[in-house]
C-alpha positions as CSV (number, residue, x, y, z in Angstrom):
1,X,-41.7,-48.2,-19.8
2,X,-44.3,-47.5,-17.2
3,X,-43.7,-44.7,-14.7
4,X,-42.0,-45.9,-11.5
5,X,-43.9,-44.8,-8.3
6,X,-42.8,-45.4,-4.8
7,X,-44.8,-46.8,-1.9
8,X,-47.3,-44.4,-0.3
9,X,-46.5,-43.4,3.3
10,X,-49.5,-45.4,4.7
11,X,-50.9,-48.8,3.9
12,X,-54.1,-48.5,1.8
13,X,-57.3,-50.3,2.7
14,X,-57.1,-52.1,-0.7
15,X,-53.7,-53.5,0.2
16,X,-55.1,-54.8,3.5
17,X,-58.0,-56.5,1.6
18,X,-55.6,-58.2,-0.9
19,X,-53.3,-59.3,2.0
20,X,-56.3,-60.7,3.9
21,X,-57.4,-62.7,0.8
22,X,-53.9,-64.2,0.5
23,X,-53.8,-65.3,4.1
24,X,-57.4,-66.7,3.9
25,X,-56.5,-68.8,0.7
26,X,-53.4,-70.2,2.5
27,X,-55.2,-71.2,5.7
28,X,-58.2,-72.7,3.8
29,X,-55.9,-74.6,1.5
30,X,-54.0,-76.2,4.5
31,X,-57.3,-77.2,6.1
32,X,-58.8,-78.9,3.1
33,X,-55.6,-80.4,1.8
34,X,-56.2,-83.5,4.0
35,X,-58.8,-84.7,1.5
36,X,-57.5,-86.4,-1.6
37,X,-59.5,-86.1,-4.8
38,X,-59.3,-87.7,-8.3
39,X,-59.0,-85.3,-11.2
40,X,-58.9,-86.9,-14.6
41,X,-57.5,-90.0,-13.0
42,X,-54.8,-88.1,-11.1
43,X,-54.7,-88.0,-7.3
44,X,-54.5,-84.4,-5.9
45,X,-55.2,-82.7,-2.6
46,X,-58.5,-80.8,-2.4
47,X,-56.3,-77.7,-1.8
48,X,-55.7,-77.6,-5.6
49,X,-58.9,-75.6,-5.9
50,X,-57.6,-72.7,-3.7
51,X,-53.9,-72.9,-3.0
52,X,-52.8,-71.7,-6.5
53,X,-54.9,-68.6,-5.9
54,X,-52.5,-67.7,-3.2
55,X,-49.7,-67.7,-5.8
56,X,-51.9,-65.6,-8.1
57,X,-52.5,-63.0,-5.3
58,X,-48.8,-63.2,-4.5
59,X,-48.1,-62.3,-8.1
60,X,-50.5,-59.4,-7.9
61,X,-48.9,-58.1,-4.7
62,X,-45.4,-58.2,-6.2
63,X,-46.4,-56.7,-9.5
64,X,-48.3,-53.7,-7.9
65,X,-46.6,-53.2,-4.5
66,X,-43.2,-54.7,-5.0
67,X,-41.2,-57.5,-3.4
68,X,-40.8,-55.9,0.0
69,X,-44.5,-55.7,0.7
70,X,-45.2,-59.1,-0.9
71,X,-42.5,-60.6,1.3
72,X,-44.2,-59.1,4.4
73,X,-47.5,-60.6,3.4
74,X,-45.9,-64.0,2.7
75,X,-44.4,-64.0,6.2
76,X,-47.7,-62.8,7.7
77,X,-49.4,-65.8,6.0
78,X,-46.8,-68.1,7.5
79,X,-47.4,-66.7,11.0
80,X,-51.2,-66.7,10.7
81,X,-51.1,-70.3,9.5
82,X,-48.8,-71.2,12.4
83,X,-51.3,-69.6,14.8
84,X,-54.2,-71.6,13.2
85,X,-52.3,-74.8,13.4
86,X,-51.5,-74.1,17.1
87,X,-55.2,-73.5,17.8
88,X,-56.2,-76.7,16.1
89,X,-53.6,-78.6,18.1
90,X,-54.7,-77.0,21.4
91,X,-58.4,-77.6,20.6
92,X,-57.6,-81.3,20.0
93,X,-56.0,-81.6,23.5
94,X,-59.0,-80.2,25.3
95,X,-61.2,-82.9,26.9
96,X,-64.3,-83.7,24.8
97,X,-67.8,-83.3,26.2
98,X,-69.4,-86.6,27.2
99,X,-72.0,-86.4,24.4
100,X,-69.5,-85.4,21.7
101,X,-68.1,-88.5,19.9
102,X,-66.2,-86.9,17.0
103,X,-62.6,-86.7,18.4
104,X,-61.3,-89.1,15.9
105,X,-62.7,-87.2,13.0
106,X,-61.3,-83.9,14.5
107,X,-57.9,-85.5,14.8
108,X,-58.1,-86.9,11.2
109,X,-58.9,-83.5,9.6
110,X,-57.1,-81.1,11.9
111,X,-54.4,-83.2,13.6
112,X,-51.5,-82.5,11.3
113,X,-48.5,-84.8,11.8
114,X,-45.2,-82.9,12.5
115,X,-43.7,-84.3,9.3
116,X,-46.5,-83.0,7.0
117,X,-46.6,-79.7,8.8
118,X,-42.9,-79.1,8.5
119,X,-43.0,-80.1,4.8
120,X,-45.9,-77.7,4.2
121,X,-44.3,-74.8,5.9
122,X,-40.9,-75.2,4.2
123,X,-42.4,-75.7,0.8
124,X,-44.7,-72.6,1.2
125,X,-41.9,-70.3,2.2
126,X,-39.4,-71.4,-0.4
127,X,-42.0,-71.5,-3.2
128,X,-43.7,-68.1,-2.4
129,X,-40.6,-66.1,-1.7
130,X,-38.9,-67.5,-4.9
131,X,-42.0,-66.8,-7.0
132,X,-42.1,-63.2,-5.7
133,X,-38.4,-62.5,-6.2
134,X,-38.4,-63.9,-9.8
135,X,-41.4,-62.0,-10.8
136,X,-39.9,-58.8,-9.3
137,X,-36.6,-59.2,-11.2
138,X,-38.4,-60.1,-14.4
139,X,-40.5,-56.9,-14.2
140,X,-37.3,-54.8,-14.1
141,X,-35.7,-56.8,-16.9
142,X,-38.8,-56.5,-19.2
143,X,-39.5,-52.9,-18.3
144,X,-42.9,-53.8,-17.0
145,X,-44.1,-55.4,-20.3
146,X,-45.3,-59.0,-20.9
147,X,-47.0,-59.5,-17.6
148,X,-48.0,-63.0,-18.6
149,X,-44.3,-64.0,-18.9
150,X,-43.7,-62.9,-15.3
151,X,-46.7,-64.6,-13.8
152,X,-46.3,-67.9,-15.6
153,X,-42.5,-67.9,-15.5
154,X,-42.3,-67.3,-11.8
155,X,-45.0,-69.8,-11.1
156,X,-43.2,-72.5,-13.1
157,X,-40.2,-72.2,-10.8
158,X,-42.0,-71.2,-7.5
159,X,-44.7,-73.9,-7.8
160,X,-42.1,-76.4,-9.0
161,X,-40.0,-75.8,-5.8
162,X,-43.2,-75.9,-3.7
163,X,-44.3,-79.3,-5.1
164,X,-40.8,-80.8,-5.0
165,X,-40.0,-79.8,-1.4
166,X,-43.4,-80.7,0.0
167,X,-43.7,-84.1,-1.7
168,X,-40.1,-85.0,-1.0
169,X,-40.2,-84.0,2.7
170,X,-43.6,-85.4,3.3
171,X,-43.4,-88.8,1.5
172,X,-39.7,-89.7,1.1
173,X,-39.2,-93.3,2.4
174,X,-42.8,-94.3,1.7
175,X,-44.2,-96.3,-1.1
176,X,-45.6,-93.1,-2.8
177,X,-44.5,-92.5,-6.4
178,X,-42.6,-89.2,-5.6
179,X,-41.8,-88.2,-9.2
180,X,-45.3,-88.7,-10.4
181,X,-46.8,-86.8,-7.4
182,X,-44.5,-83.9,-8.0
183,X,-45.1,-83.7,-11.7
184,X,-48.9,-84.0,-11.3
185,X,-49.1,-81.2,-8.7
186,X,-46.7,-79.0,-10.5
187,X,-48.5,-79.4,-13.8
188,X,-51.9,-78.8,-12.3
189,X,-50.8,-75.6,-10.6
190,X,-49.1,-74.2,-13.7
191,X,-52.2,-74.9,-15.8
192,X,-54.3,-73.1,-13.1
193,X,-52.1,-70.1,-13.2
194,X,-52.1,-70.0,-17.0
195,X,-55.9,-70.2,-17.2
196,X,-56.2,-67.4,-14.7
197,X,-53.9,-65.0,-16.6
198,X,-56.7,-62.9,-18.1
199,X,-58.2,-62.3,-14.7
200,X,-54.8,-61.5,-13.3
201,X,-54.4,-58.8,-16.0
202,X,-57.7,-57.2,-15.1
203,X,-57.0,-57.2,-11.3
204,X,-53.5,-55.8,-11.8
205,X,-54.7,-53.0,-14.1
206,X,-57.5,-52.1,-11.7
207,X,-55.2,-52.1,-8.7
208,X,-52.6,-49.9,-10.4
209,X,-55.2,-47.4,-11.3
210,X,-56.9,-47.4,-7.9
211,X,-53.6,-47.2,-5.9
212,X,-51.8,-44.9,-8.3
213,X,-48.9,-47.3,-7.9
214,X,-46.6,-49.4,-10.2
215,X,-43.6,-50.4,-8.2
216,X,-40.2,-51.4,-9.6
217,X,-37.6,-53.1,-7.4
218,X,-34.5,-51.4,-8.8
219,X,-32.6,-51.2,-5.5
220,X,-34.4,-53.8,-3.4
221,X,-32.7,-56.4,-1.3
222,X,-34.1,-59.9,-2.1
223,X,-33.2,-61.3,1.3
224,X,-36.1,-63.7,2.3
225,X,-35.9,-62.4,5.8
226,X,-37.8,-59.2,6.6
227,X,-35.3,-58.4,9.3
228,X,-33.0,-57.0,6.6
229,X,-34.4,-53.7,5.4
230,X,-35.0,-53.4,1.7
231,X,-34.8,-50.1,-0.1
232,X,-37.0,-49.0,-3.1
């Protein structure tokens, strides 16, 4: 079993970069998700090209730095996305210049409806926190071996919950085929994660060498709220 090493006393620049990439992927995904695309005859949000990357980065954060730091980044992503949405909303309320005739387009792209926004936030938090907790527990149970089983296994459940919660909250009561939408998004995200497994291995190995860190959550509290201090 790999040696267990604890967190360094300070946050490394590399950790900051990884966290920034996670937040950027999340915000970018929420902006482009308004566009629906057709992939092999299946309708998906354009966010499919970037949102699964946030799960991959979340896996990397948990695998290298542990659940506590991954959880902090997940909540940071939530707060940054909330700030971005607030800025979009405030920008939409400002009076347009007389020569600018694109308010309708602005509202269409950036004017999230409260229902879609609530569904997106709830799905994100539940999916990402569950994904991180499962990967962390699996790492301890497998003694740090079979990384692929942790990244794919946690994604199957985390992305499944994300797709189920978002589609259900956003489209229940409409004519949308809920089951088909959930299965399509879930399948696409799991395939994405599986295809990215070799790259995940390379990044995790590089980060562990660079940081001198391979954290195991033996005594960590898996509370989703960062207000409750985790040990380990």
